[in-house]
C-alpha positions in Angstrom: 0.0 0.0 0.0 1.2 3.5 -0.8 1.9 5.6 2.3 -0.7 8.2 1.6 -3.4 5.6 0.9 -2.4 3.6 4.0 -2.7 6.6 6.3 -6.2 7.3 4.8 -7.1 3.6 5.3 -6.0 3.8 9.0 -8.3 6.9 9.5 -11.2 5.1 7.9 -10.5 2.0 10.0 -10.5 4.0 13.2 -13.9 5.5 12.3 -15.2 2.0 11.6 -14.1 0.8 15.1 -15.5 3.9 16.8 -18.8 3.4 15.1 -19.0 -0.3 16.1 -18.1 0.6 19.8 -20.8 3.3 19.8 -23.3 0.9 18.4 -22.5 -1.7 21.0 -22.7 0.8 23.8 -26.1 1.9 22.7 -27.3 -1.7 22.4 -26.3 -2.3 26.0 -28.1 0.8 27.1 -31.2 -0.2 25.2 -31.0 2.9 23.0 -29.9 1.4 19.7 -32.4 1.2 16.8 -31.4 -1.2 14.0 -31.1 0.4 10.5 -29.3 -0.2 7.2 -26.0 1.2 8.7 -25.8 -1.5 11.4 -22.3 -3.1 11.6 -22.4 -6.8 12.0 -19.3 -9.1 11.5 -19.8 -9.6 7.8 -20.0 -5.9 7.1 -17.0 -5.2 9.4 -14.9 -7.9 7.6 -15.9 -6.6 4.1 -15.0 -3.0 5.0 -11.6 -4.0 6.5 -10.8 -6.1 3.5 -11.7 -3.2 1.2 -9.4 -0.9 3.2 -6.3 -3.1 3.5 -6.6 -5.7 0.7 -7.2 -9.4 0.4 -4.3 -10.5 2.5 -6.3 -9.8 5.7 -7.2 -13.1 7.3 -10.6 -13.9 8.6 -9.3 -15.4 11.9 -7.5 -12.1 12.7 -10.4 -9.9 11.9 -12.7 -12.2 13.9 -10.5 -12.0 16.9 -10.4 -8.2 16.7 -14.2 -7.9 16.2 -14.8 -10.1 19.3 -12.4 -8.1 21.3 -14.2 -4.8 20.7 -17.6 -6.4 21.0 -17.0 -8.0 24.4 -14.8 -5.3 26.0 -15.7 -1.7 24.9 -12.8 -0.3 26.9 -10.1 -2.6 25.5 -7.0 -1.1 24.0 -6.8 -2.0 20.3 -4.1 -1.5 17.7 -4.6 -1.6 13.9 -1.8 -4.1 13.5 -4.0 -6.8 15.3 -6.0 -7.3 12.1 -2.7 -8.4 10.4 -2.1 -10.9 13.2 0.7 -8.9 14.9 0.6 -7.6 18.4 2.4 -4.7 20.0 4.6 -5.6 23.0 4.6 -3.3 26.1 7.4 -0.7 26.0 9.1 -2.0 29.1 9.1 -5.6 27.7 11.1 -4.6 24.6 14.6 -5.8 24.7 17.4 -3.3 24.1 19.1 -5.9 22.0 16.4 -6.2 19.3 17.8 -7.3 16.0 16.8 -5.5 12.9 15.0 -8.5 11.2 12.7 -8.8 14.2 11.5 -5.2 13.9 8.6 -4.3 11.6 6.1 -1.4 11.4 7.4 1.8 12.7 4.5 3.9 13.8 4.3 7.6 14.8 4.8 6.8 18.5 8.1 5.0 17.7 6.7 1.7 19.0 8.2 -1.5 17.7 6.4 -4.8 17.0 8.7 -7.7 17.7 8.6 -11.2 16.2 6.4 -10.1 13.4 6.9 -13.3 11.5 5.0 -15.2 14.2 1.3 -15.4 13.4 -1.5 -16.0 15.8 -1.0 -19.3 17.5 -3.5 -21.7 18.8 -4.6 -21.1 22.4 -6.3 -23.2 25.1 -9.9 -22.2 25.6 -10.9 -24.7 28.2 -9.2 -26.9 30.8 -11.1 -29.3 33.1 -9.8 -31.5 35.9 -11.6 -34.8 36.3 -10.6 -35.8 39.9 -12.3 -39.2 40.1 -10.6 -40.4 37.0 -7.4 -38.5 37.6 -7.0 -36.8 34.3 -7.4 -33.4 32.6 -9.3 -32.4 29.5 -8.3 -29.4 27.4 -9.7 -27.8 24.3 -7.9 -25.4 22.0 -9.5 -22.5 20.0 -8.6 -24.1 16.6 -10.2 -27.5 17.5 -7.8 -29.8 19.3 -9.4 -31.9 22.2 -6.9 -33.6 24.5 -7.1 -35.9 27.5 -4.0 -36.1 29.7 -3.8 -38.9 32.3 -1.7 -38.9 35.5 1.4 -40.2 33.6 1.1 -37.3 31.1 0.2 -39.8 28.3 -2.6 -38.4 26.3 -5.3 -38.9 23.7 -6.3 -36.2 21.3 -8.5 -35.5 18.3 -8.6 -32.6 15.8 -12.1 -31.3 15.1 -13.0 -30.8 11.5 -14.9 -27.6 12.1 -14.1 -24.1 10.8 -15.7 -22.4 13.8 -13.7 -21.7 16.9 -14.0 -24.0 20.0 -15.2 -21.9 23.0 -15.1 -24.4 25.8 -15.2 -28.0 27.0 -16.2 -30.2 30.0 -16.5 -33.9 30.9 -19.7 -35.9 30.9 -19.5 -37.8 34.2 -22.2 -40.4 33.4 -21.5 -41.1 29.8 -17.7 -40.9 30.3 -17.2 -38.6 27.2 -15.8 -35.2 26.5 -18.1 -32.4 25.4 -17.0 -29.3 23.6 -18.8 -26.4 22.0 -18.0 -24.3 19.0 -19.9 -21.2 17.8 -22.6 -23.3 16.2 -22.2 -27.0 17.2 -22.0 -29.3 20.3 -19.3 -32.0 20.0 -19.3 -35.2 22.0 -16.1 -37.2 21.8 -15.6 -40.8 22.9 -11.9 -40.4 24.0 -11.7 -44.2 24.9 -11.9 -45.2 21.2 -8.6 -45.3 19.5 -7.0 -44.4 16.2 -9.3 -44.2 13.1 -12.1 -45.8 15.2 -12.3 -42.7 17.5 -15.9 -41.6 17.5 -16.9 -38.0 17.6 -20.5 -36.8 17.4 -21.4 -33.4 16.1 -24.8 -32.0 17.1 -26.0 -29.1 15.0 -27.2 -26.6 14.1 -27.5 -24.5 17.3 -29.7 -21.3 17.0 -27.1 -18.9 18.6 -23.4 -18.8 18.9 -22.3 -20.9 21.9 -19.7 -19.2 24.2 -19.3 -21.5 27.2 -20.3 -24.9 28.5 -20.4 -27.0 31.7 -22.0 -30.2 32.8 -24.6 -30.7 35.6 -23.2 -33.1 38.1 -26.4 -33.8 40.0 -27.8 -36.4 37.6 -28.3 -39.8 39.3 -29.2 -41.4 35.9 -26.3 -43.7 34.8 -27.0 -43.2 31.1 -27.9 -39.5 31.0 -26.0 -36.2 31.3 -27.3 -32.6 31.3 -25.2 -29.9 29.6 -25.5 -26.2 30.3 -24.4 -23.7 27.6 -24.4 -19.9 27.3 -24.7 -18.2 24.0 -24.4 -14.8 22.3 -28.1 -14.2 22.5 -28.2 -14.0 26.3 -29.8 -17.5 26.6 -28.8 -20.3 29.0 -29.4 -23.6 27.2 -29.9 -27.0 28.8 -29.2 -30.0 26.5 -29.9 -33.6 27.7 -27.9 -36.5 26.1 -28.3 -40.2 26.8 -26.3 -43.3 25.8 -29.0 -44.2 23.3 -28.2 -41.0 21.4 -24.7 -42.3 20.5 -24.7 -46.1 21.0 -26.5 -47.0 17.8 -24.0 -45.1 15.7 -21.1 -47.1 17.1 -22.6 -50.5 16.3 -23.0 -49.8 12.6 -20.5 -50.9 9.9 -17.1 -49.2 9.9 -17.0 -45.9 8.2 -14.0 -43.9 7.0 -15.1 -40.8 8.8 -14.9 -40.7 12.6 -17.3 -37.8 12.7 -21.0 -38.4 12.9 -23.4 -35.5 12.4 -26.6 -35.5 14.5 -29.6 -33.2 14.0 -30.1 -31.0 17.1 -33.9 -31.2 16.6 -33.7 -34.8 17.8 -32.4 -33.8 21.2 -34.1 -32.3 24.2 -32.9 -28.7 24.4 -34.6 -26.1 26.7 -33.4 -22.5 27.0 -34.3 -19.3 28.7 -33.2 -15.7 28.0 -31.6 -14.5 31.3 -29.4 -11.7 29.9 -29.5 -9.0 27.3 -25.9 -9.6 26.1 -23.3 -12.4 25.7 -23.3 -15.2 28.4 -19.6 -15.5 29.0 -19.6 -18.3 31.7 -22.0 -20.9 33.1 -21.3 -23.1 36.2 -23.3 -25.7 38.1 -22.8 -25.3 41.8 -23.6 -28.8 43.3 -23.4 -27.6 46.9 -26.1 -25.0 46.3 -28.0 -27.2 43.8 -28.1 -24.2 41.5 -26.6 -22.9 38.3 -24.9 -19.6 37.8 -24.6 -17.6 34.6 -22.4 -14.5 34.0 -22.8 -12.0 31.2 -21.3 -8.7 30.1 -24.9 -7.3 30.4 -24.5 -4.4 32.8 -28.1 -4.8 34.2 -28.3 -8.6 34.7 -24.7 -9.5 34.9 -25.1 -12.5 37.2 -28.0 -14.9 37.6 -28.4 -17.7 40.1 -31.2 -20.2 40.0 -32.4 -23.8 40.0 -32.1 -25.8 36.8 -35.9 -26.2 36.8 -36.2 -22.4 36.3 -34.9 -22.8 32.7 -38.1 -24.7 31.8 -40.7 -22.4 33.4 -41.3 -18.7 33.9 -40.6 -18.6 37.6 -38.2 -15.9 38.6 -34.5 -16.4 39.3 -32.1 -14.3 41.3 -30.4 -11.5 39.3 -27.5 -9.5 40.4 -25.5 -6.6 38.9 -21.9 -5.8 39.4 -19.7 -2.8 38.8 -19.0 -1.8 35.2 -16.0 -3.6 33.8 -16.4 -6.8 35.8 -17.0 -9.5 33.1 -15.4 -12.7 34.5 -16.5 -14.7 37.5 -15.3 -17.5 39.6 -17.6 -19.7 41.7 -16.1 -21.4 44.8 -16.8 -22.5 48.3 -19.6 -24.8 49.7 -22.1 -22.1 50.4 -20.7 -18.9 48.9 -20.5 -17.4 45.5 -17.5 -15.2 45.0 -17.6 -12.7 42.2 -14.2 -11.4 40.9 -13.1 -9.2 38.1 -10.6 -10.3 35.6 
């Protein structure tokens, strides 16, 4: 890009970001009225690509769009849409070599290791105490089970959408993970090409978090809680019958089996007016908790049965900027920022 054109592109990009942040702010305040100028992800991506050219990658733009949508006060840099990230000034070594330095901006900041693109990151990690192993899920779709000898099983999901979380089904003894539009149940005990992975889709909204309900006393049934970008908390019930028949059929080349979500029992209730960032089942309280970036109903605590009826649940609000929560203790819920 020519220097003059690039400077103009930066100005237009800044205006685009400011407009999106303003739109999101008005949405949270209940003041926004949808019109033809509404900026969704597709429009944002098309505009960015028109400004900076076809080399812009969808995964980098998606990460930037999520960042400004979930945290309106987050510091952003234009170079993030190219997959590069500015290092804090005090972390920059005085011995930087020239080939590791790229992009000299007006503030004389340097971006190091520019040749390193966005790596995969862990989006979920769950300890399974009674089996003494750990389950992890990565953003780009790698599910892994580590045992106490650090031996592991893993599978790479053939899904273009990002994985947003994982958990373990205590009754069915399987791993569950969610992407933006699917629920994945993996039989980690099966080996090699016979490893079975069941993909439940489509889901109505983008799934952002997942956890299992540990209160079930049914040996062949698990309940799964999921939060989505529509403010809903979803409850999905799965049984051994949903997956057992598939395994007994003739061998197939593909280890992924697609199941229609309409064939599953899914109930949901809108508890927030913005993204549900975390859900947890608190067995000691016999309740679930859901957390959202919604500034009015940021934390909801209630019985699982409340998802299926119109009875009220307890709603709490927390100070602006608090958008991550940790549940702990036998009788207490501790809310922390982070």
